[in-house]
C-alpha positions as CSV (number, residue, x, y, z in Angstrom):
1,M,-0.5,-0.2,0.1
2,R,1.8,3.4,-1.3
3,F,-0.2,6.8,1.1
4,Q,-0.1,10.7,-0.9
5,V,0.3,11.5,2.3
6,E,0.4,9.9,5.9
7,I,-0.6,10.6,9.5
8,H,1.8,8.5,12.0
9,P,0.6,8.8,15.5
10,Y,2.9,7.6,18.6
11,S,2.3,6.9,21.9
12,A,4.2,6.8,24.8
13,E,3.6,2.8,25.5
14,G,5.7,2.8,21.8
15,Y,2.4,1.6,19.2
16,S,2.1,3.3,16.5
17,T,-0.1,2.8,13.6
18,S,-0.6,4.2,10.0
19,I,-3.6,6.2,9.5
20,D,-3.6,7.7,5.8
21,M,-5.5,11.4,5.0
22,A,-8.7,10.6,4.1
23,T,-9.5,8.5,7.2
24,A,-7.4,11.6,9.0
25,L,-10.1,14.3,7.5
26,H,-12.8,12.4,8.3
27,P,-15.5,14.1,9.8
28,Q,-16.0,11.7,12.2
29,T,-12.6,11.1,13.7
30,Q,-12.0,12.4,16.1
31,M,-8.8,13.8,18.4
32,I,-9.3,13.6,21.5
33,L,-7.5,15.5,24.3
34,G,-10.5,15.7,27.0
35,F,-13.0,14.1,28.6
36,D,-15.7,15.3,30.2
37,G,-14.7,18.9,30.9
38,Q,-11.7,17.6,32.1
39,V,-7.8,16.9,31.1
40,L,-8.5,12.9,29.7
41,P,-7.4,10.6,32.5
42,R,-4.4,8.9,31.4
43,A,-7.2,5.4,32.1
44,Y,-8.4,6.7,28.7
45,G,-4.7,7.4,27.2
46,F,-4.3,10.5,28.3
47,P,-2.5,12.6,26.7
48,M,-4.9,12.3,23.8
49,K,-5.8,9.5,21.9
50,V,-7.0,9.6,18.4
51,R,-10.8,7.5,17.2
52,M,-12.0,6.7,14.0
53,P,-14.9,4.8,13.9
54,T,-14.1,3.2,10.8
55,W,-11.4,1.4,12.0
56,L,-11.8,-1.5,14.1
57,G,-11.1,-0.5,17.5
58,F,-7.5,-1.7,18.2
59,K,-6.3,0.4,15.7
60,N,-7.5,3.6,17.6
61,P,-4.5,4.8,19.1
62,K,-4.0,5.4,22.8
63,H,-1.5,7.8,24.6
64,V,-0.3,9.6,21.6
65,T,2.9,11.8,22.6
66,E,3.6,12.7,18.5
67,M,2.4,12.4,15.5
68,V,3.8,12.6,12.2
69,V,2.5,14.0,8.6
70,T,4.8,12.2,5.9
71,N,4.7,10.8,2.4
72,D,6.6,7.7,3.8
73,Y,4.2,4.3,4.6
74,R,5.8,3.9,7.6
75,G,3.5,0.9,9.0
76,G,3.0,-0.2,12.3
77,Y,2.4,-2.0,15.1
78,W,-0.1,-4.2,14.2
79,E,1.8,-3.7,10.4
80,D,4.4,-5.0,12.0
81,Q,2.6,-8.6,13.3
82,G,0.9,-9.0,9.9
83,Y,-2.3,-7.0,10.3
84,N,-3.1,-5.5,6.9
85,W,-3.1,-1.6,7.6
86,H,-6.9,-0.4,6.8
87,S,-8.5,-2.6,9.1
88,G,-11.7,-0.8,8.8
89,L,-15.2,-1.5,8.6
């Protein structure tokens, strides 16, 4: 799979994944920083979690500390285990 542009979030635990730009710009995709009017609790993914309703839950990164926008496909944790990059609905 070759992306024109990809967003690659990295989590504090070392998890990473590849998100194509169409998914990143989907109107239901969320970058979540808070919950119930407060800073996002650690149990819910502090400092930030990315929610992509069009993808299966295991592809939604939590504890995101860095995001890189690139033209290169970088794979990710599940992709490196042999799963497809999309794992969506």
